[in-house]
Every structure is written in C-alpha cells, then in structure tokens.
C-alpha angles and dihedrals in degrees: 000000000000117000094359105151097174134021127183114198122192094330109191130182129179130194105194106308094340122097105217090178124024116193096318117188127193136152129199124208117213111266095012128127104222115190121213114201138172141120122290106285093027092119103261095124092045091052091050091050090053091050091050095046096248091117128030115227115238094212143007133044138277113210124190120186090345096308125109111235141183122224106204098169142351093273089055090052092050090050087055090052099256116133130170126212108201133195089254108069120232095204122121106235095205093057128079126256092258094047090053094047092055098031109148096011103053119163107260130216095191119026093194096056097027095234113173119234095226094180091056092042093057093040092054092043090054090051091054092046092049092046088065095037093250114159095207126130107234090213093057116110110255091232090069092064128092121246093260093053091048091055090052091051088053089056092047088054088056093048092053089060089050098252113189099185125038121197108203112195112194089323097177095060109135095010128129119232091257090052091048092052091051091045091054091052090055092045089056090051090053089050090052088057089058096254108155117222139191108205118201117188143142087212100094093185088063091047091054093045097051113024134088095196136014126210116197122208124192125177091347095306136106110253100175145319114229132194098236098228090054099054135068130213094253093057092045093051091048089053091049099050101025095240141058111278110229122194100358088192105039112198120224121224093267093230090168112172126215088237112111106223097181130021115191112191121188093324116182132165135183088268097049125086098205142020114267130205129180144128130238118204130210110269093013127132104210115192118206114189146159139134119298108289094030091117104257098131092041089056092048092052091047091056092059096042095253092136130039114273118229102173145004139039141256128216128190106199104328094325120105110224139185121221113188099161141006093267091059089046091055090048088057091049096257118128132178130209107201127222093241106054094176098058101024108025109039145042094227096193094051126080129257092260095056094043090055097043104041095079090041102042091134088069094061101046119121121225087269091054095252121131108260109220089198092056090042092055094042096050096042093047091048092050095045090048094051090051092047093236111186123243094028094218115124091198091061113118107245097227088064092060124094118257093258093052091046089055090051089056090053089051092045097055091055095041087060089064090059096229128201093207130032122193111198118193110199090331096186099040112142097359129118128256095258093051089046091059091051090051091048091051090049091051091049093048091052092049090049087056090056100261113144111233127199114190117195106195140150089202100103093191090054093048093047095049101038105038131081093203131015133211113196115205128203123177090347095307130107100249095180141002117202143152109257092237090060099057138057128221089249090055091049090053093046092051093045091052091047100260 
C-alpha cells in the first residue's frame, strides 16, 4: 500500500494463559498521527512494548517499509527508527538542553579519548531548536524548563537519531493548558516534516484534535479503525467499552448538610504562596481547580500535615485540631489520595491484600494482637469486591494491574478507615473513560453517605460536572468561589488564567 511505513499483521502476545493481544492489525501511513485508544488493560501498552522491542510477539508480523522485521530488543527498535516517548521523562535534569538532545551520540573531537566537541554540540542543538521555532537556549539546564518544553526536547532527541516513528504515550501528563497548546503546535510541525506518530491518550478531545486515524483496542483485540473526521466521541467510547456510555458525569443527590465538617482559616505552609480560608460541608463535593502551579496540590498536602504549617487553624466540626502529619490526619478522619499513585499511593511490588491492609493493620489484629490472616483475606477481598477490582485476586501484585484498578486500590485502603473527609488530588489521572465513571460513582456514593469530598483537579470539565461548589485558585489565592451550576467551563478557564 502506498506510503505505508509500518504494518502490524495479526500481532499476538500471551502472558501465561492470558492473551494480552489477539491478532491485532494496524497500519501507519507516513506523516500521519495515528491515535491508539482503549480502556486500561485493552492491550495498548503491550503493543507499544512489542514495537519498542521490550516484548517479543508470539505471533504475527511487523513490517517496516515493506520488509518483515524482528525487534529483539529496544536497541534493535531504535535502529529501525522506532522511538517511544513515555509519561516518565528520560531526561537528565542536571545536564543542559543540548547535552540531553545529543546524549549518547555526542559529536566528538577526539575519537580515541572520547572528548565531546561542545561547540559543535550546542551549534547543532541550536539548529534543531530553531528549525522548529523553539526559543530555548541549548546551554540552559533542563531543570529550568517547563513540562511541555521537556517533552519537546525528548522528541528532538529522537529526531537526532533519525527516528521515523514516534510512539507518544500520554505525552501531555503534567502540562498546563498553555503548554499543551504549544506542544500541539510543535507536534504539527513534526507532522509536516513527515514524522509518523502513534498518539496514546485517555484525553479524547486531544485525540480528535491531533489525529488522522484512530484504532480502538478492547480486551486485546482490534475493534475498529476510524478516520478521525468521520467519527464522533459517542461512537468511539462505545467501541472502547463495548456499550453506550450514559451519564459520563453522574450527579449525586446533592444532600449537602448545613453541618460544617471542615473549617480552614488562613492556612499557610512553607509550600503555599498565600493564606487560604474555606469551609467544607457534610455530603458536599467541593472542587478546587486552577492551572498547573495554582497551588492545588500544595493545599491538599497542607491539609494532611505533609508540609510545615506557618499560619492558620483547622477545625473539624467545632473542634480545633492540629495535623502535623498524615497519620494524625487519618486519626482525625481526613485522608488524602495523591496525584501520583505509583510513587506516593501504592507499594507496587506488593499484592492487593497488603496494599489494602498496611494502613489499616489495626482492623486485622487478633485478640492476642497478632495479624489474623483470615481477617486480612476477608477484609481485603470484601473491599476489592465492592470496588469491582479486576481481576478479583487479592494475591495479584499491584504493578500488574491496570491504572484504573490501581486507583481503586488507593481508594480502597482509605475507605477501610471510614473517613469523614477525603481529599482527592487528580483522582482520574491516567485512567480510561470506563474506570473514570466507576470512580465518579464511588465519589457520589461517598458524598451521599455524608462524607465531605475535596477534589483537586486541573480538568475543568471534571470539576464543573462533578462538584457542587468550586473554588478557583490563581497564584495560591482563591480567585473565585461559585456553585458549579452557575459557571461554564470557559468561565472557569478564563478565571484560572486571570481573565
């Protein structure tokens, strides 16, 4: 077929008795942006690992430029021009922009002694930066760049080794809206230079904005490949989850009580820029939003004593309390689900059972203060079952779960402690649309039971549709307080940006 740079024919991969990929087919046209979508566990990551030589396919063929190839390892894949850009950056923060761009293949003055030609390195780096209209000093330390600029440097690294196919896995993670807009501009420039890209994202608005075609995977199988301009979101979601998605943002019954659960008065910590005051009511879902850097996460950490308090006071009910660390917060019925579940919320190498029980060990002690394995199994299985964790195997190692199921485990371990107040920092980050709905239903159910919920999110659509009341932050201050029914997403964005 004309201009086909990559073809995948009947790609199959098994892990034990499970088929992670079952005869998957996909073709990439030179210069296209081809989106790959599906729920967590659909097979996207496995397919990317096969394309980058991390996994060996058990069946099927990989064809590049008309020739059948084998990808035995990541070096092999790079030599064939296939490079992946993952959510976790591979840049070295202590090095400069230019040093990162040419890392591993620096221009050399003296081959024998391996002396880098630094003048040439920065000259060539500047040429690449200017080629894509990037106003970045190649001698600047990489740690002075924003997340969006760092992603672009990752792509420039790939171009310097003559990459033909870029695999972009959730590339906008951690970016502000302004950074995303700039990133998209650069992506389109790369496309104009005939760079072929596979774009993997749970953000379907981004998929529609960037891609030429969309391939949907479900349970390791091809469902369909769409020409982007000929498909709508509803059809795409139905392909992804196997059914029509009704009420993506289910509203709870808004049984907000007059009882103030939490009173925050002029709170300020070493991390925070400004003093913050607000109330949270029993049964309320309070959305706190703003662009990246507005101070959402800093506020969340302050509320559980994760950073040193300088000013202010907290009251739960009418009782003034002190929270100096997360353990004290839990003892007062306040729990926090962090933005980064992998590094801050889970023990990835432990099983489901231990992840659920470790913060709640007092619940599984026998009368002689020994851990009861019977109680441990019973409680962890009950919690995992209520949260519809898949697979329902409490001995499953957590790192082998999909992102949505990992997030359920983070929720589950804190739900066991029966909290009064839950603080959720980007609770649906990196999970698919089906798992999002399950998390939203869980949040609504908790609020209906009288739990006070604080959602810290930069997803304006999520905040608008899930919250009862919204606080919009800018530079650490509450810029606006409003009921969600009285504001549009556009107005939230305008306020967050300072309009």
